[in-house]
N, C-alpha and C positions, 0 to 999 in steps of 0.2 A: 660149329662148336670151336671155341678158341683153344688152340693147342697149347698156348703159353699160360701157365698158371701164375697168379699174382704172388709177389714175395710176401713172406710174413712181415708184420709190423715191426717185429724186433730186429729185422734185418735192414730197415730203412736208416740210412746214415744222415744225421742232422748236423749242420754246421754250427759249431759252438759260438760263432760270432753272429748268428742270425738274431734279429730283433723282433719283438712282438709287433703286430700291426699298430700303427699310430691311432690315437683317439683325436676327436675334434678339439679337446681341451688340453692335449699334451701328447708327447711321444718319447720313446727311448732313444738315446744317442750314445755313441761310443766316445769315450774321452780317455786321455792319458796313455802311458806306455808302461806296462802292458795295458791294453785297452780294457776299460770297464764300462758297463752299461749304467747310464744315469737317466732318470726320468725328468724331462724338461716340460714345464707348463707353458702353454700358449697364451700368455697374458693378454695379448691384443684381442684374441677371440673371446676370452673369458670376460674381459671388461666390456666388449661390445655386446655380448649376450646379456650380461647383468644390466647394462644401460638400457637395452631394449626392454628387458623385463620390468625395470623400474618405470620406464616411460609408459609401458602398457598399463601397469598398475595405477600410475598417476592419472592417465587419461581415463581409465575405467572409474576411478574414484571421482574425477571431475564430472564424468557423465552421470554417475549415480547421484551426485550432489545436485546436478542440474535437474535430473528427473525428480528428485525430492522437492526442490523448490518450485519447479514449473508444473509438474504433473500432480503430485500429491497435494502440495499446499496451494497450488494454482496462484502463485505470485507473479503478476505480470512484470515484464521488463527485465527478467533474469535471462541473460544470454550465456550460452555454453562457453563462448570465447572469453567472457569476463571471468568465468570461474577457472578456466584452464590457465589463463595468464595471470599470475599473481599480482602484478602491478595494477591490473584492471579490476581486482576483486572489490575495491571500494565502490564500484558501480553496483555490484550485487547488494552491498550493504545499503546503498541509497535506494535501490528498488524495494528491498525489504522494509526500510523505513517508510517509504511512500505508501506501501501496502498497509502497514500498521496505522499510518495517519488516516487513510481512507476508512479503515475499520473503526478507528476512534471517533471519527465524525459520524459514522453510521450509528454507533452505540449512543452517542450524545443525542442524536435525533430521536432515537428510541427511548430516551430518558433513562438509559442505563449508565448513569453518571460515573459510578465507580469503575465499571469496565472501561469506559471512555478514558478516564484518567490513567489507568494502568496501561492501556494500549498506547496512549499518547506518549507516556514515559518510555515505553519500549521503542517507539518511533524515533524519539530524540536520542536515545542511547545508540540505536543502530545507525542513524544518520544525523550526527550532531550539526551538520551544515544545513539541514532542512529547516529553514527559518519559518516556513508556514506551520510546521508541526510544533516548533518551539513556541511560537506566538499562541497557537491554540492551547497548548498545555499551560502556559502562563495565564491565559484567560480563564481556564478551568480552575486553577488554583485561586485566582482572585474571586471567582464566584463562590467558592467554598470558604472564603475568608482566610485562606492560607497565604497571607501576603508575603511572608518571608520566603516561602517556597517559590512564589511567582517571581519575585525579584531575583532570587538565586538562579532560577531557570533562564531568565533574560540575561543576567550577567555572564553565565556560562556560555552564552552564544556569541559574546563579543569577539573571541579569537577567530570565529568563523565568519561573522557577518558585521564587523564593526562599522564598515562604511555604508551599510544599508540603512536608509532613513527610517524604514519601518521598525527596525530594532531600536534605533535611537529614540524614536517617538514613543514606542511602547514602554521602554525602560523609564523614560522621563515621566510619562503619565502614571505608571504604576507607583513610582516613588512619591509623586505629588498627591495622588488620590489616597494613598494609604498613610501619608504622613511620615514616610521613612526619609527624612531630609538628610541624615548623615550618609545613608546609602547613595542618595542623589549626588551629594558633593563628591563622594568617592568615585562615582561613575564619571562625572564631568571632569574631575581634576586628575584622576589616576588611571582608571580602567580603560577608557577610550583613548586617552593620549598614549598609553602603553602600546596600543596597536597602530599608532600613527594618525589617529583621528582626533583632532583638536576642535571640539565643538564650540568652545568658548571663543575661538578665533575666527569663526565663520561669521557671515553677515546675518545669519538667522538670529533674531532678537529673542526667540523663545528660550533658547538655552541660557542666555545671559540673565533673562528675567527669572528663570527657574533657579539659577545660582543665588540671585539676590533673595528670592523667597526662602530658600533653604537656609541661608545665613541669618535671615530675620528670625526664622523659627528656632534656630539652634543657638545663636549667639546674641540676638537682640538687635534693636533698631539702629544703634550707633554703628556697629560693625557692618550692618546691611547698607547703611548710607555710604560708608566708605567704599564698599564693593560697587555700589551703584554709581558712585562718582567715577569709577574706572571705565564706565561705559557711557560716554556722553550722549550717544545716539538714543539711549533709552528715554532721556528727558523730552525728546521730540516725538515720541510715539504715543498716540492716544491709548493703545492697548496696555502700556506700562503705567499709565497714570494711576489706576487704583492701587497698585502695589507701592509706588513711590509716595502716594498720598497717605497710605497707611504708615509708612516709615516717618513721614513728616509729622503726622499726628502723634505717633508714639514718642517722638523726641521733643514734643511740645510745640510744634509749629502748625497748629490747627488752621489758622487762616490761610497759610501758604498751601496746605493740603487742599482746602476747599477751592482756592483759586486755580490750582493745578487741574482739578476735576472740571471746573467750569470751562477752562480752555480746551480740555479733551472733549467735552460735550459739543463745543462749537465745531470741532472737526469731525466728530463721529456721534451725532445726536441720537442714534438708535441702538447703540451698543448696550446690551443689558447689564454687563458687568460694570460699566462706567456709570450707568443710571443708578444702580443700587449703591455703588460706592459714594456717589454724589449725595444721595438722600441720607445715607447712613452717617456720612461725615458731617453733614449739616446738622443732623440731630445731636451727634456727640459733642459738637462745639457750641451747642445751645441755640442754633438758628432753626427753631422748630417750624416756622412758617415756610422757610426755604426748603426744609426737609419734606414737608407735606406737598409742596409744589413739585418737587422732584419725584416723589412717589406717584403723584397723580400723572405726571408726564410719562413715567415708566409704565403705568397701567394703561394709559391711552395708546401707547405704542403697541401693546399686545395684551388685550384684556383677559385672555385665557392662559397666559404664561404664569406658571406657578410662582416663579421668582417675583414677577411683578405684583401678583396678588398678595403674597406674603409681605413684600416690602410696603405695600399700601396699608395692610393691616397693622404692621409694626409702627409706621409713622403716625397713624391715627389711633394708636393703641391706648390713649388716655380714656377713650370711651365716655367723654364728658362733653357737654355743650354741643357745639356744632360738629364735633368729631363722632358723636354716637351714631347718628342716622347713617352716614356713609359707611361707617365701620360695620354695622349690623347688616346692611345690604350686601356689602362685599363678602362678609363672612358666610352669609346664607348662600350666596352664589357659588362661593368656593366649595361649600359642602355638597351642594347639588351637583356640581360639575365633577368633583373628584371623590365622591363618596366611596367608590369601589376601587380606588387606586391607593394601595398600601403606602407607597413611597410618599405621595403627596400628603396623605393624612398624617403620616409620621412626622413630616416636616412641619405641618401645622401644629401638631401636638408638641413638638420641640419648642416652637415659638410661644405656645401657651405656657409652657414651663418657664421659659425665660422671662415672660412678661407677668406671670402670676395670674393668668386667666383661668381660675379653677373651674368655672362653670363650663367653659368650652372644653377644657381638658377632660372633665368627667364625661361630657357628651361624647367625646371621641373614644373614650374607653368603653362606654356602653355600645357605641356603634361598632367597635372592633369585635365585640362578642357576637353581635347580630350578623355581621358580614363575614364571619368565619376568618377574620384576620387574627394575627397573633395578639392576644390580649395583654400579655405580660409587659411588653414595652410601653404600651399606652397606660397601664396602671402605674408604671414608674414615672412617666411624664406627669401623671396626675399628682403623684406624691411630690414631685419636684415643684409643681405649680403651687401646692399648698405651702411648701417651704418659702418660695418666693413671695407669696402673699402674707407670710408671717403667721400662718395658722399652724404652729408647730405641733400642737396637741393632736390635731386631725392628721397631720402628716405622720406623726409617730404611730397613731392607730392604724393608718393605712399600711405603713411599712411593716408593722407587726403582722398584719394579715397576709401580706405578700410573703413574708418569711415562712409562715406556716404552709403556704401553698407550694412554693418552689424557691427555696433559698439559693439554689445554684445559679439561677438566672440573675440574682441580685448582686453577684460578685462583681460584675462589670460596672455596677452603679454604686459602688461603695462610697463614693464621694458624697452622694445624697445622704447615705446613712450617717456619715460624719457630721453633716450639717444638722440632721435631725437630732443626733445625740448631743451635739454642742448646744443646740437651742433648747433641749430638754434638761440641760444642766449636767449631763453625763460627760464631763470633761475628759476623764481618763479613757473612756470608751472611744471618744472622738479622736484623742491623741494616738491611740493604738491603731486606728484606721489610717490616720495621717502617716504614721511610721511605716505602715505596710505600703501605702501609696508612694512614699518616698523611695522605698526599696524597689518597687516595680518600675519607677520612672528614673532610676539612677542612670540608665544608659539611653533614656529617651527624653531629652530636654524639651522637645516640641510638645509632647504630651504633658509634661510638668507645667510648662508655661500656660497651656490650655486650662489645666485644672486650677492653677493660681488665678487666672482670669475669671474662671467660673465661680470660684469662691468669692471673689471681690464683687462680681456682678450680683450675686445672691445675698450680699450683705454680711459676709463672714471673712473680713480681711485678716483676722488673727489666724484662721486656718490656712490662708494663703501664705502668711509669713512663716508659719510653722512648717509648711511644705517646702518653702524655699530654702530652708536651712540645708547647708552642704550641697548647694546647687552644683550640679556637675559642670 
């Protein structure tokens, strides 16, 4: 037993200067005279702890984001280090874009076209530098007839892939195939040069010839000839001969155009573009025998080529005398060979409309109904062939029937309605249509020139003159 008993708590003497025990984040200190206690924060420790806490949260967030992309969404190519280090995060975007691109191609193969387009757009938005995804999306827009969207998609890729020949060729082809010649000139003269890529200064003749074509379609043959004169090397290229011959013909130098094509054929006798241009030019300047010989040469080079067959039918299109038998034989062969090919049949129907072959145009219309093709375009071709043949009353009756079936699909062929109305004596109605076409083509001179040529070819020069008023 301890004989010494503890002192009561009240008897314990406390030093008035004693300080409370320090904390990790701060402590009391004595300052001044007389001395006073002040609490001082340990900022170094506080900042260190806060920094470690933030770092832990950031790394946890990066890990969670990596798990979301890699495990939940199963996107290949997403690395943790690319998420954790911000300058490398663009690689994550590229991986996501590549995954979207793969899904878009899979959707397209499954014929889920809408989903394919939406996914491809997401791929391009996530990875703008992914040229494969951009080209795929542009191709989808072109197949849907959204030409402006396709060209915009390709143009937006110029800051990322201006030096890539695939983008250059795709943009060039999209503008040429869809008739967007103003956009083509802007690409060649402004958009690509702004990124340091001057296509017109390269040795590639394709871009120079494309510029000449665009100027021809937008400003006429005289200005196109001036542009072509700035590229002397084009005159020596067989591939450029058809375009240069067209310019020569439009400025009134028909014999020179034909001679140019003859020289081109001597150097490249099997080029289909040159063969057709040669036959067509000979026909336009009145050398029918030479045109028939050229068409026969074209057909002999490839008897199953659609271009060659249509050229032969066009050059032998009088269907009189010695032309009749070979024309019928070739026409029947064409129908047997391409009966179930909508594109080939549509091109033949277009030729029938331009030549006024009402019998064949009607046959193609009936065939389109039996072969489950789209009947409406072939009916329009049939109506156009009646106009070309001069049977305005029959064309008016056919057009009236088409309006009752589906008037919406006729809006794109209102130029035929204008000729039908004009031929039937409804002048005011035809002028209203011309006014509407003038407004629609105010910013599209290439289409206006095409319509003017169409009216003249079908024997309605007054409509062409009315459309040409206030030419842009």
